C-alpha positions in Angstrom: 4.6 -39.2 -16.7 6.5 -42.0 -15.0 8.4 -41.2 -11.9 12.0 -42.4 -11.8 13.7 -42.9 -8.6 17.5 -42.8 -8.9 19.8 -45.1 -7.1 21.6 -42.5 -5.3 21.3 -38.8 -4.7 24.0 -35.8 -4.5 24.3 -34.1 -1.0 22.5 -31.1 -2.0 19.5 -33.1 -3.2 19.5 -34.7 0.1 19.8 -31.5 2.0 17.0 -30.0 -0.1 14.6 -32.8 0.3 15.1 -33.1 4.1 15.3 -29.2 4.6 18.6 -29.3 6.4 22.0 -27.7 6.0 25.1 -29.5 5.0 26.4 -28.9 8.6 23.3 -31.0 9.7 24.1 -33.6 7.1 27.6 -33.7 8.2 26.6 -34.1 12.0 24.7 -37.3 11.1 27.6 -38.7 8.9 30.3 -38.0 11.7 28.0 -39.7 14.4 27.6 -42.8 12.2 24.0 -42.5 11.9 24.2 -41.7 8.0 26.4 -43.6 5.6 28.0 -41.6 2.7 29.0 -43.1 -0.3 31.2 -42.1 -3.6 30.7 -42.9 -7.1 33.2 -45.1 -9.0 33.8 -46.8 -12.2 35.8 -50.0 -12.2 37.5 -49.8 -8.9 39.2 -53.2 -7.9 38.8 -54.4 -4.5 39.8 -57.5 -2.3 37.5 -58.8 0.1 37.8 -61.2 3.0 37.4 -61.5 6.7 39.7 -61.5 9.9 40.4 -64.7 11.9 41.7 -64.5 15.5 45.3 -66.1 15.6 45.5 -65.6 19.4 44.4 -63.3 22.2 45.8 -60.1 20.7 46.4 -61.0 17.1 43.9 -61.0 14.1 45.0 -62.6 10.6 43.4 -61.1 7.3 42.0 -63.9 5.2 41.4 -62.8 1.6 38.6 -64.6 0.1 38.6 -62.8 -3.6 38.5 -59.8 -5.5 36.1 -57.9 -7.8 35.6 -54.7 -9.8 33.0 -52.3 -8.4 31.2 -49.8 -10.9 28.7 -47.8 -9.0 28.9 -46.7 -5.4 31.2 -47.6 -2.7 30.3 -47.1 1.1 32.8 -44.8 2.9 34.1 -45.3 6.4 33.0 -42.6 8.6 36.5 -40.9 9.2 37.2 -40.9 5.5 33.7 -39.3 4.7 34.4 -36.7 7.3 37.8 -35.8 5.6 36.3 -35.5 2.2 33.5 -33.1 3.8 36.1 -31.1 5.5 39.2 -31.0 3.4 37.4 -31.5 -0.2 39.3 -35.0 -0.9 40.7 -38.0 0.7 43.0 -40.8 -0.5 41.1 -43.9 0.8 42.8 -47.5 1.1 39.7 -49.4 2.5 35.9 -49.3 2.3 33.1 -49.7 4.9 32.6 -53.3 5.7 30.5 -55.3 8.0 32.3 -56.2 11.4 34.8 -58.9 11.2 35.2 -58.4 7.3 37.3 -56.0 5.2 37.2 -54.4 1.7 40.6 -52.8 0.7 41.5 -51.3 -2.6 44.1 -53.1 -4.7 44.4 -51.4 -7.9 48.3 -51.9 -8.1 49.3 -54.0 -5.3 49.8 -53.2 -1.5 49.4 -49.8 -0.5 46.8 -48.8 -3.3 44.6 -46.0 -2.8 41.7 -44.1 -4.4 41.1 -40.4 -4.2 37.5 -39.3 -3.5 36.7 -35.9 -4.0 33.9 -33.8 -2.6 31.9 -34.0 -6.0 31.8 -37.7 -5.7 30.0 -37.8 -2.7 26.4 -39.2 -2.8 23.7 -40.9 -0.6 22.4 -44.3 -1.8 18.4 -44.5 -2.1 18.4 -47.4 0.3 20.4 -45.6 2.9 18.1 -42.5 2.6 15.1 -44.9 3.1 16.8 -46.4 6.0 17.6 -43.2 7.7 14.2 -41.7 7.0 12.5 -44.7 8.5 14.7 -44.3 11.6 14.6 -40.6 12.1 11.8 -39.2 10.1 8.9 -41.7 10.0 9.5 -42.2 6.2 9.0 -38.3 5.6 12.4 -38.2 4.1 12.1 -41.1 1.7 13.5 -40.5 -1.6 11.5 -38.7 -3.7 11.2 -37.1 -7.3 12.5 -33.6 -7.7 10.2 -31.0 -6.3 9.3 -29.6 -9.8 7.5 -32.9 -10.6 5.5 -33.1 -7.3 1.8 -31.9 -7.4 0.3 -29.8 -4.6 1.0 -26.7 -2.5 4.4 -26.9 -0.5 4.0 -27.0 3.3 3.6 -23.7 5.1 6.4 -24.7 7.6 9.4 -26.9 7.0 8.5 -29.7 9.5 10.7 -32.4 8.1 13.6 -30.1 8.6 12.2 -29.2 12.1 12.2 -32.9 13.0 15.9 -33.4 11.8 17.0 -30.5 13.7 15.2 -31.9 17.1 17.0 -35.2 16.5 20.3 -33.6 16.2 19.9 -31.4 19.2 18.6 -34.3 21.4 21.4 -36.5 20.1 24.3 -34.1 20.5 23.2 -31.8 23.2 20.8 -33.8 25.4 17.2 -33.3 26.3 16.6 -29.8 27.7 15.4 -29.2 31.1 11.9 -27.9 30.1 9.6 -28.2 27.1 9.4 -24.5 27.0 13.2 -24.3 26.4 12.8 -26.9 23.6 10.1 -24.7 22.1 12.4 -21.5 22.2 15.3 -23.5 20.7 13.4 -24.7 17.8 11.7 -21.2 17.2 15.4 -19.8 17.0 16.1 -22.5 14.6 13.4 -21.5 12.4 14.6 -17.9 12.5 18.2 -18.4 12.1 17.9 -20.6 9.1 15.7 -18.0 7.3 12.5 -20.4 7.3 8.8 -19.3 8.0 8.4 -19.2 11.6 5.3 -20.8 13.1 3.7 -19.6 16.4 5.0 -21.1 20.0 1.8 -22.8 20.6 2.1 -24.7 17.3 5.6 -25.9 17.9 4.6 -26.9 21.4 1.5 -29.0 20.0 4.3 -30.8 17.5 6.6 -31.6 20.6 4.3 -32.5 23.2 4.0 -36.3 22.2 7.8 -36.5 22.1 8.2 -34.5 25.3 5.9 -36.9 27.0 8.5 -39.7 26.2 11.7 -37.7 26.7 11.1 -35.2 29.3 12.6 -35.4 32.7 9.1 -36.4 34.3 9.0 -39.2 31.8 12.6 -40.4 32.7 11.6 -40.4 36.5 8.7 -42.6 35.8 10.7 -45.0 33.7 13.2 -45.2 36.3 10.8 -45.8 39.1 9.1 -48.6 36.8 12.4 -50.2 36.5 13.4 -50.1 40.1 
């Protein structure tokens, strides 16, 4: 049977695929490391760029408009509002630096309401994020029911996502043993099968050699 890769995936599908909670996904979205999108059908937007008029003034230079059928990338604060409040009336979309994408359904002040059920993650964004954080382990895959072979004994994909989140938000622990205990607690708190401490330490050792305090001291001396 041919395997079809969808152009985008719902949030619950992404969480299941990476073995993370929605709270973890929200943390990545809020930090700007993961772009959330929304599905639309025929949304009209005007696009253009900003040109500096003087030292403190920038002018919008519209270039054209088009209808979007498919997905739109949300700005970080709008995505956060949808996740937290359930919906958000958006007026602008995420655009490259120096450019703009604004909704123009019925003139100035137009908006489009995005609901929580509209949120998705594009396949290209999933693969970009996976390459940066998971070494392609989280690349978009067909549903679990279509995959062959026994499932892994422990959730190592979710493990590495949690390691990334902790280091990014809380910094590097003082000792490797502390990081091992934190991750064992994570396995227990999330109801996952718990590996033994020596296995977790072995998994973390290559990363600790790069991020641990001792490694940072060596890097500092070399730079000096």
